[in-house]
The first five atom37 places (N, CA, C, CB, O) and aatype in JSON, in Angstrom:
{
  "aatype": [12, 19, 7, 19, 14, 14, 7, 7, 14, 16, 3, 16, 19, 0, 1, 0, 19, 0, 14, 3, 10, 0, 6, 0, 10, 7, 5, 14, 19, 9, 9, 6, 2, 1, 14, 7, 0, 15, 0, 9, 9, 0, 15, 6, 10, 19, 0, 11, 0, 14, 14, 3, 7, 8, 16, 10, 0, 13, 9, 18, 9, 16, 8, 0, 16, 2, 14, 16, 10, 9, 0, 11, 10, 14, 18, 3, 16, 10, 1, 3, 13, 0, 14, 19, 15, 12, 15, 7, 15, 15, 1, 4, 0, 0, 1, 0, 14, 10, 19, 14, 0, 15, 16, 4, 1, 15],
  "atom_mask": [
    [1, 1, 1, 1, 1],
    [1, 1, 1, 1, 1],
    [1, 1, 1, 0, 1],
    [1, 1, 1, 1, 1],
    [1, 1, 1, 1, 1],
    [1, 1, 1, 1, 1],
    [1, 1, 1, 0, 1],
    [1, 1, 1, 0, 1],
    [1, 1, 1, 1, 1],
    [1, 1, 1, 1, 1],
    [1, 1, 1, 1, 1],
    [1, 1, 1, 1, 1],
    [1, 1, 1, 1, 1],
    [1, 1, 1, 1, 1],
    [1, 1, 1, 1, 1],
    [1, 1, 1, 1, 1],
    [1, 1, 1, 1, 1],
    [1, 1, 1, 1, 1],
    [1, 1, 1, 1, 1],
    [1, 1, 1, 1, 1],
    [1, 1, 1, 1, 1],
    [1, 1, 1, 1, 1],
    [1, 1, 1, 1, 1],
    [1, 1, 1, 1, 1],
    [1, 1, 1, 1, 1],
    [1, 1, 1, 0, 1],
    [1, 1, 1, 1, 1],
    [1, 1, 1, 1, 1],
    [1, 1, 1, 1, 1],
    [1, 1, 1, 1, 1],
    [1, 1, 1, 1, 1],
    [1, 1, 1, 1, 1],
    [1, 1, 1, 1, 1],
    [1, 1, 1, 1, 1],
    [1, 1, 1, 1, 1],
    [1, 1, 1, 0, 1],
    [1, 1, 1, 1, 1],
    [1, 1, 1, 1, 1],
    [1, 1, 1, 1, 1],
    [1, 1, 1, 1, 1],
    [1, 1, 1, 1, 1],
    [1, 1, 1, 1, 1],
    [1, 1, 1, 1, 1],
    [1, 1, 1, 1, 1],
    [1, 1, 1, 1, 1],
    [1, 1, 1, 1, 1],
    [1, 1, 1, 1, 1],
    [1, 1, 1, 1, 1],
    [1, 1, 1, 1, 1],
    [1, 1, 1, 1, 1],
    [1, 1, 1, 1, 1],
    [1, 1, 1, 1, 1],
    [1, 1, 1, 0, 1],
    [1, 1, 1, 1, 1],
    [1, 1, 1, 1, 1],
    [1, 1, 1, 1, 1],
    [1, 1, 1, 1, 1],
    [1, 1, 1, 1, 1],
    [1, 1, 1, 1, 1],
    [1, 1, 1, 1, 1],
    [1, 1, 1, 1, 1],
    [1, 1, 1, 1, 1],
    [1, 1, 1, 1, 1],
    [1, 1, 1, 1, 1],
    [1, 1, 1, 1, 1],
    [1, 1, 1, 1, 1],
    [1, 1, 1, 1, 1],
    [1, 1, 1, 1, 1],
    [1, 1, 1, 1, 1],
    [1, 1, 1, 1, 1],
    [1, 1, 1, 1, 1],
    [1, 1, 1, 1, 1],
    [1, 1, 1, 1, 1],
    [1, 1, 1, 1, 1],
    [1, 1, 1, 1, 1],
    [1, 1, 1, 1, 1],
    [1, 1, 1, 1, 1],
    [1, 1, 1, 1, 1],
    [1, 1, 1, 1, 1],
    [1, 1, 1, 1, 1],
    [1, 1, 1, 1, 1],
    [1, 1, 1, 1, 1],
    [1, 1, 1, 1, 1],
    [1, 1, 1, 1, 1],
    [1, 1, 1, 1, 1],
    [1, 1, 1, 1, 1],
    [1, 1, 1, 1, 1],
    [1, 1, 1, 0, 1],
    [1, 1, 1, 1, 1],
    [1, 1, 1, 1, 1],
    [1, 1, 1, 1, 1],
    [1, 1, 1, 1, 1],
    [1, 1, 1, 1, 1],
    [1, 1, 1, 1, 1],
    [1, 1, 1, 1, 1],
    [1, 1, 1, 1, 1],
    [1, 1, 1, 1, 1],
    [1, 1, 1, 1, 1],
    [1, 1, 1, 1, 1],
    [1, 1, 1, 1, 1],
    [1, 1, 1, 1, 1],
    [1, 1, 1, 1, 1],
    [1, 1, 1, 1, 1],
    [1, 1, 1, 1, 1],
    [1, 1, 1, 1, 1],
    [1, 1, 1, 1, 1]
  ],
  "atom_positions": [
    [[16.72, -5.72, -4.36], [16.75, -6.38, -5.64], [16.35, -7.84, -5.37], [18.16, -6.26, -6.33], [16.95, -8.51, -4.53]],
    [[15.36, -8.31, -6.09], [14.87, -9.68, -5.93], [15.04, -10.37, -7.28], [13.37, -9.72, -5.44], [14.56, -9.87, -8.3]],
    [[15.71, -11.51, -7.3], [16.04, -12.21, -8.53], [14.98, -13.16, -9.06], [0.0, 0.0, 0.0], [15.3, -14.07, -9.82]],
    [[13.75, -12.97, -8.67], [12.64, -13.82, -9.13], [11.49, -12.93, -9.56], [12.19, -14.81, -8.01], [11.44, -11.75, -9.19]],
    [[10.54, -13.47, -10.35], [9.38, -12.67, -10.74], [8.48, -12.35, -9.55], [8.58, -13.4, -11.82], [8.52, -13.05, -8.53]],
    [[7.68, -11.31, -9.67], [6.73, -10.98, -8.6], [5.74, -12.11, -8.37], [5.98, -9.69, -8.94], [5.33, -12.81, -9.3]],
    [[5.35, -12.28, -7.11], [4.29, -13.21, -6.77], [4.72, -14.52, -6.17], [0.0, 0.0, 0.0], [3.89, -15.21, -5.57]],
    [[5.97, -14.9, -6.31], [6.44, -16.15, -5.73], [6.8, -15.99, -4.27], [0.0, 0.0, 0.0], [6.7, -14.89, -3.72]],
    [[7.21, -17.08, -3.62], [7.51, -17.02, -2.19], [8.63, -16.05, -1.82], [7.87, -18.39, -1.7], [8.51, -15.33, -0.82]],
    [[9.7, -16.01, -2.59], [10.82, -15.12, -2.26], [10.38, -13.67, -2.37], [12.02, -15.39, -3.18], [10.67, -12.86, -1.49]],
    [[9.68, -13.34, -3.43], [9.17, -11.98, -3.62], [8.18, -11.62, -2.52], [8.52, -11.85, -5.01], [8.2, -10.5, -2.0]],
    [[7.32, -12.54, -2.18], [6.3, -12.29, -1.15], [6.94, -11.98, 0.2], [5.37, -13.49, -1.03], [6.51, -11.06, 0.9]],
    [[7.96, -12.73, 0.56], [8.64, -12.47, 1.83], [9.38, -11.13, 1.77], [9.64, -13.61, 2.17], [9.35, -10.37, 2.74]],
    [[10.02, -10.84, 0.64], [10.71, -9.55, 0.51], [9.73, -8.39, 0.7], [11.4, -9.44, -0.88], [10.03, -7.42, 1.39]],
    [[8.56, -8.51, 0.09], [7.55, -7.45, 0.21], [6.97, -7.38, 1.63], [6.43, -7.68, -0.8], [6.57, -6.31, 2.08]],
    [[6.93, -8.51, 2.31], [6.41, -8.53, 3.68], [7.36, -7.83, 4.65], [6.17, -9.97, 4.13], [6.9, -7.18, 5.59]],
    [[8.66, -7.96, 4.45], [9.62, -7.35, 5.37], [9.97, -5.91, 4.99], [10.89, -8.18, 5.43], [10.54, -5.18, 5.8]],
    [[9.63, -5.5, 3.77], [10.0, -4.16, 3.29], [9.47, -3.03, 4.17], [9.48, -3.97, 1.89], [10.23, -2.1, 4.46]],
    [[8.21, -3.05, 4.62], [7.75, -1.94, 5.48], [8.53, -1.81, 6.79], [6.28, -2.13, 5.79], [8.85, -0.7, 7.21]],
    [[8.83, -2.93, 7.43], [9.6, -2.88, 8.68], [11.03, -2.42, 8.42], [9.62, -4.25, 9.38], [11.6, -1.68, 9.21]],
    [[11.6, -2.86, 7.31], [12.95, -2.43, 6.94], [12.96, -0.93, 6.66], [13.45, -3.21, 5.69], [13.88, -0.22, 7.1]],
    [[11.96, -0.44, 5.95], [11.87, 0.99, 5.67], [11.77, 1.8, 6.95], [10.67, 1.29, 4.77], [12.41, 2.84, 7.09]],
    [[10.97, 1.31, 7.88], [10.83, 2.01, 9.17], [12.16, 2.01, 9.93], [9.73, 1.35, 10.03], [12.55, 3.03, 10.51]],
    [[12.85, 0.88, 9.93], [14.14, 0.79, 10.65], [15.2, 1.68, 10.01], [14.63, -0.66, 10.67], [16.02, 2.26, 10.71]],
    [[15.17, 1.79, 8.69], [16.18, 2.59, 7.98], [15.8, 4.07, 7.89], [16.38, 2.04, 6.58], [16.65, 4.92, 7.63]],
    [[14.52, 4.36, 8.1], [14.07, 5.73, 7.99], [14.02, 6.24, 6.56], [0.0, 0.0, 0.0], [14.14, 7.44, 6.3]],
    [[13.85, 5.32, 5.63], [13.76, 5.71, 4.21], [12.96, 4.66, 3.45], [15.19, 5.88, 3.58], [12.83, 3.52, 3.92]],
    [[12.42, 5.03, 2.3], [11.63, 4.05, 1.54], [12.45, 2.85, 1.1], [11.03, 4.72, 0.32], [13.65, 2.95, 0.86]],
    [[11.8, 1.71, 1.01], [12.41, 0.5, 0.48], [11.58, 0.09, -0.73], [12.47, -0.66, 1.56], [10.38, -0.15, -0.63]],
    [[12.23, 0.0, -1.86], [11.55, -0.35, -3.11], [11.99, -1.74, -3.52], [11.85, 0.69, -4.23], [13.19, -2.01, -3.64]],
    [[11.03, -2.62, -3.74], [11.34, -3.97, -4.22], [11.42, -3.92, -5.74], [10.27, -5.02, -3.74], [10.44, -3.57, -6.4]],
    [[12.55, -4.27, -6.27], [12.74, -4.32, -7.72], [13.04, -5.75, -8.12], [13.88, -3.36, -8.18], [14.02, -6.34, -7.66]],
    [[12.21, -6.31, -8.96], [12.39, -7.69, -9.41], [13.22, -7.69, -10.69], [11.03, -8.39, -9.65], [12.9, -6.98, -11.65]],
    [[14.28, -8.48, -10.69], [15.11, -8.69, -11.87], [15.29, -10.19, -12.03], [16.49, -7.96, -11.75], [16.37, -10.73, -11.75]],
    [[14.25, -10.87, -12.48], [14.31, -12.33, -12.59], [15.18, -12.8, -13.75], [12.92, -12.89, -12.75], [15.45, -12.06, -14.69]],
    [[15.61, -14.04, -13.64], [16.32, -14.67, -14.73], [17.71, -15.14, -14.36], [0.0, 0.0, 0.0], [18.33, -14.63, -13.43]],
    [[18.17, -16.12, -15.12], [19.53, -16.65, -14.98], [19.83, -17.13, -13.57], [20.55, -15.59, -15.38], [20.92, -16.91, -13.06]],
    [[18.86, -17.77, -12.95], [19.04, -18.32, -11.62], [19.44, -17.22, -10.62], [20.1, -19.42, -11.63], [20.28, -17.42, -9.74]],
    [[18.81, -16.06, -10.77], [19.01, -14.88, -9.93], [20.36, -14.19, -10.12], [18.87, -15.26, -8.48], [20.72, -13.3, -9.36]],
    [[21.11, -14.6, -11.13], [22.43, -13.99, -11.38], [22.28, -12.55, -11.85], [23.2, -14.8, -12.43], [23.11, -11.71, -11.52]],
    [[21.22, -12.25, -12.6], [21.02, -10.89, -13.1], [20.9, -9.92, -11.92], [19.75, -10.81, -14.0], [21.58, -8.9, -11.88]],
    [[20.05, -10.23, -10.97], [19.86, -9.37, -9.8], [21.13, -9.32, -8.95], [18.68, -9.86, -8.96], [21.52, -8.26, -8.48]],
    [[21.75, -10.47, -8.75], [22.96, -10.51, -7.91], [24.08, -9.69, -8.54], [23.42, -11.96, -7.7], [24.82, -9.01, -7.83]],
    [[24.22, -9.75, -9.85], [25.26, -8.96, -10.52], [25.01, -7.47, -10.34], [25.33, -9.31, -12.02], [25.94, -6.71, -10.09]],
    [[23.76, -7.04, -10.46], [23.44, -5.63, -10.27], [23.79, -5.17, -8.86], [21.96, -5.38, -10.54], [24.31, -4.06, -8.68]],
    [[23.51, -5.99, -7.88], [23.85, -5.64, -6.5], [25.36, -5.63, -6.3], [23.18, -6.62, -5.51], [25.9, -4.72, -5.66]],
    [[26.04, -6.63, -6.83], [27.5, -6.71, -6.67], [28.21, -5.51, -7.29], [28.03, -8.0, -7.29], [29.24, -5.07, -6.78]],
    [[27.66, -4.98, -8.37], [28.3, -3.86, -9.08], [27.76, -2.49, -8.66], [28.14, -4.04, -10.57], [28.21, -1.47, -9.17]],
    [[26.79, -2.47, -7.76], [26.25, -1.2, -7.28], [27.26, -0.52, -6.36], [24.9, -1.42, -6.54], [28.09, -1.2, -5.74]],
    [[27.2, 0.8, -6.25], [28.09, 1.49, -5.31], [27.89, 0.92, -3.89], [27.84, 3.03, -5.32], [26.76, 0.66, -3.49]],
    [[28.96, 0.73, -3.15], [28.85, 0.16, -1.8], [28.38, 1.19, -0.77], [30.21, -0.42, -1.36], [29.05, 1.45, 0.23]],
    [[27.21, 1.78, -1.03], [26.7, 2.83, -0.16], [25.55, 2.36, 0.73], [26.25, 3.99, -0.99], [24.98, 3.16, 1.48]],
    [[25.21, 1.07, 0.66], [24.16, 0.53, 1.5], [22.76, 0.76, 0.97], [0.0, 0.0, 0.0], [21.79, 0.39, 1.64]],
    [[22.61, 1.35, -0.21], [21.29, 1.63, -0.76], [20.77, 0.52, -1.66], [21.33, 2.92, -1.52], [19.59, 0.55, -2.04]],
    [[21.59, -0.44, -2.01], [21.16, -1.54, -2.87], [21.38, -2.84, -2.11], [21.91, -1.55, -4.23], [22.51, -3.19, -1.78]],
    [[20.3, -3.55, -1.86], [20.36, -4.81, -1.12], [19.83, -5.94, -2.0], [19.55, -4.72, 0.2], [19.0, -5.72, -2.88]],
    [[20.32, -7.12, -1.76], [19.82, -8.31, -2.46], [19.0, -9.13, -1.49], [20.99, -9.16, -3.05], [19.42, -9.4, -0.36]],
    [[17.84, -9.52, -1.93], [17.03, -10.46, -1.16], [17.21, -11.79, -1.88], [15.48, -10.02, -1.08], [16.6, -12.04, -2.92]],
    [[18.06, -12.65, -1.32], [18.5, -13.85, -2.04], [17.86, -15.11, -1.49], [20.01, -13.97, -1.97], [17.25, -15.12, -0.42]],
    [[18.01, -16.16, -2.24], [17.51, -17.47, -1.84], [18.57, -18.5, -2.21], [16.13, -17.8, -2.51], [19.69, -18.13, -2.55]],
    [[18.25, -19.76, -2.15], [19.23, -20.85, -2.22], [20.14, -20.81, -3.45], [18.51, -22.16, -2.2], [21.29, -21.24, -3.37]],
    [[19.65, -20.3, -4.58], [20.51, -20.31, -5.77], [21.76, -19.47, -5.58], [19.73, -19.8, -6.98], [22.78, -19.72, -6.23]],
    [[21.71, -18.48, -4.7], [22.9, -17.67, -4.45], [24.03, -18.54, -3.87], [22.58, -16.5, -3.49], [25.21, -18.3, -4.12]],
    [[23.65, -19.54, -3.11], [24.64, -20.45, -2.53], [25.04, -21.55, -3.49], [24.1, -21.07, -1.25], [26.19, -22.01, -3.47]],
    [[24.12, -21.99, -4.33], [24.43, -23.11, -5.23], [25.04, -22.67, -6.56], [23.18, -23.91, -5.5], [25.75, -23.46, -7.19]],
    [[24.79, -21.45, -7.0], [25.31, -21.01, -8.29], [26.82, -21.18, -8.44], [24.96, -19.58, -8.51], [27.27, -21.62, -9.5]],
    [[27.63, -20.85, -7.45], [29.07, -21.0, -7.62], [29.51, -22.44, -7.91], [29.78, -20.51, -6.39], [30.54, -22.65, -8.56]],
    [[28.76, -23.4, -7.46], [29.14, -24.79, -7.72], [28.6, -25.29, -9.05], [28.65, -25.69, -6.61], [29.08, -26.29, -9.58]],
    [[27.61, -24.61, -9.6], [26.97, -25.06, -10.83], [27.36, -24.25, -12.05], [25.49, -25.01, -10.67], [27.26, -24.75, -13.18]],
    [[27.82, -23.02, -11.86], [28.13, -22.13, -12.97], [29.59, -21.72, -12.88], [27.2, -20.89, -12.98], [30.02, -21.13, -11.89]],
    [[30.35, -22.06, -13.93], [31.81, -21.88, -13.9], [32.23, -20.42, -13.77], [32.41, -22.46, -15.16], [33.13, -20.11, -12.99]],
    [[31.61, -19.52, -14.51], [32.04, -18.11, -14.48], [30.87, -17.22, -14.12], [32.63, -17.69, -15.85], [30.05, -16.87, -14.97]],
    [[30.81, -16.85, -12.87], [29.81, -15.88, -12.43], [30.37, -14.47, -12.62], [29.42, -16.13, -10.94], [31.59, -14.29, -12.55]],
    [[29.53, -13.48, -12.85], [30.01, -12.11, -13.02], [30.32, -11.41, -11.7], [28.99, -11.3, -13.79], [30.44, -10.18, -11.65]],
    [[30.44, -12.17, -10.64], [30.75, -11.65, -9.31], [31.35, -12.78, -8.49], [29.49, -11.06, -8.62], [31.25, -13.95, -8.86]],
    [[31.96, -12.42, -7.38], [32.49, -13.4, -6.44], [31.51, -13.46, -5.26], [33.95, -13.04, -5.96], [31.36, -12.49, -4.53]],
    [[30.87, -14.59, -5.1], [29.82, -14.73, -4.09], [30.3, -14.4, -2.69], [29.26, -16.14, -4.12], [29.57, -13.77, -1.92]],
    [[31.5, -14.8, -2.34], [32.01, -14.55, -0.99], [32.58, -13.15, -0.82], [33.06, -15.57, -0.64], [32.42, -12.54, 0.24]],
    [[33.25, -12.63, -1.84], [33.9, -11.33, -1.73], [32.94, -10.16, -1.93], [35.02, -11.24, -2.74], [33.06, -9.13, -1.26]],
    [[31.99, -10.3, -2.84], [31.17, -9.17, -3.25], [29.88, -8.98, -2.44], [30.82, -9.33, -4.67], [29.14, -8.03, -2.68]],
    [[29.62, -9.86, -1.49], [28.39, -9.77, -0.7], [28.71, -9.93, 0.78], [27.36, -10.84, -1.15], [29.63, -10.65, 1.16]],
    [[27.94, -9.25, 1.58], [28.06, -9.39, 3.04], [26.66, -9.67, 3.59], [28.69, -8.1, 3.7], [25.71, -8.97, 3.24]],
    [[26.52, -10.67, 4.43], [25.2, -10.96, 5.0], [24.75, -9.83, 5.92], [25.23, -12.3, 5.77], [25.54, -9.25, 6.67]],
    [[23.46, -9.53, 5.85], [22.89, -8.49, 6.7], [21.9, -9.1, 7.68], [22.21, -7.41, 5.84], [21.92, -8.79, 8.87]],
    [[21.04, -9.96, 7.17], [20.0, -10.55, 8.01], [19.47, -11.81, 7.35], [18.87, -9.54, 8.26], [19.57, -11.99, 6.14]],
    [[18.9, -12.67, 8.17], [18.22, -13.85, 7.66], [16.73, -13.63, 7.88], [18.73, -15.16, 8.35], [16.3, -13.34, 9.0]],
    [[15.96, -13.77, 6.82], [14.53, -13.49, 6.94], [13.7, -14.74, 7.17], [14.05, -12.78, 5.72], [12.52, -14.64, 7.53]],
    [[14.28, -15.89, 6.97], [13.51, -17.12, 7.19], [14.24, -18.32, 6.63], [0.0, 0.0, 0.0], [15.26, -18.19, 5.96]],
    [[13.71, -19.47, 6.92], [14.25, -20.71, 6.38], [13.11, -21.71, 6.28], [15.42, -21.27, 7.27], [12.06, -21.54, 6.9]],
    [[13.34, -22.72, 5.51], [12.3, -23.74, 5.38], [12.94, -25.11, 5.26], [11.39, -23.45, 4.17], [14.06, -25.26, 4.78]],
    [[12.21, -26.08, 5.69], [12.62, -27.48, 5.53], [11.48, -28.18, 4.82], [12.95, -28.16, 6.92], [10.33, -28.14, 5.26]],
    [[11.8, -28.8, 3.74], [10.76, -29.42, 2.93], [11.24, -30.77, 2.44], [10.36, -28.51, 1.74], [12.39, -30.91, 2.02]],
    [[10.39, -31.73, 2.48], [10.7, -33.05, 1.95], [9.6, -33.42, 0.97], [10.83, -34.12, 3.1], [8.43, -33.1, 1.17]],
    [[9.99, -34.09, -0.09], [9.02, -34.53, -1.1], [9.26, -36.0, -1.4], [9.13, -33.67, -2.4], [10.35, -36.53, -1.19]],
    [[8.22, -36.63, -1.9], [8.34, -38.03, -2.27], [7.59, -38.25, -3.57], [7.81, -38.96, -1.15], [6.67, -37.51, -3.91]],
    [[7.99, -39.28, -4.28], [7.27, -39.66, -5.49], [5.94, -40.29, -5.09], [8.12, -40.65, -6.36], [5.87, -40.96, -4.05]],
    [[4.9, -40.09, -5.86], [3.59, -40.64, -5.5], [3.58, -42.16, -5.28], [2.58, -40.3, -6.56], [2.74, -42.66, -4.53]],
    [[4.48, -42.88, -5.91], [4.5, -44.33, -5.78], [5.21, -44.82, -4.52], [5.16, -44.94, -6.97], [5.11, -46.0, -4.17]],
    [[5.91, -43.93, -3.82], [6.61, -44.3, -2.59], [5.57, -44.34, -1.47], [7.77, -43.29, -2.25], [4.86, -43.36, -1.25]],
    [[5.47, -45.46, -0.76], [4.42, -45.61, 0.25], [4.65, -44.84, 1.55], [4.26, -47.04, 0.56], [3.77, -44.82, 2.41]],
    [[5.79, -44.21, 1.7], [6.1, -43.5, 2.95], [5.15, -42.33, 3.15], [7.55, -43.01, 2.94], [4.8, -41.63, 2.2]],
    [[4.76, -42.12, 4.4], [3.92, -40.96, 4.72], [4.58, -40.06, 5.75], [2.57, -41.42, 5.22], [4.07, -38.97, 6.02]],
    [[5.71, -40.5, 6.33], [6.48, -39.69, 7.26], [7.94, -39.83, 6.91], [6.21, -40.09, 8.72], [8.32, -40.73, 6.16]],
    [[8.77, -38.95, 7.46], [10.21, -39.04, 7.2], [10.78, -40.36, 7.74], [10.94, -37.85, 7.84], [11.64, -40.97, 7.11]],
    [[10.28, -40.77, 8.88], [10.77, -42.0, 9.5], [10.47, -43.23, 8.61], [10.12, -42.19, 10.9], [11.3, -44.13, 8.48]],
    [[9.3, -43.26, 8.0], [8.96, -44.43, 7.19], [9.57, -44.3, 5.81], [7.43, -44.59, 7.08], [9.4, -45.18, 4.97]]
  ]
}
């Protein structure tokens, strides 16, 4: 379950790892996109799915930030999910066009 629309970076990575995951599990892996509500829609579906290992969430940063930003989530982020694997990470810095810095140091 991917909480973003098809075509973005999170979806692209999920689709890239799906064939290897399917091979490792010995069964098909289907990417289902359920975008919206800062990925809460997809996360809720995974949290309420039977705990049989057939429904996985491919999550991104909002899964960690939602509990601090949204008072009542339809799931408990720590209780209802267990980490399985980390597929990647990124470090990104941005600056306003008027800021003369061209490196992190400057």
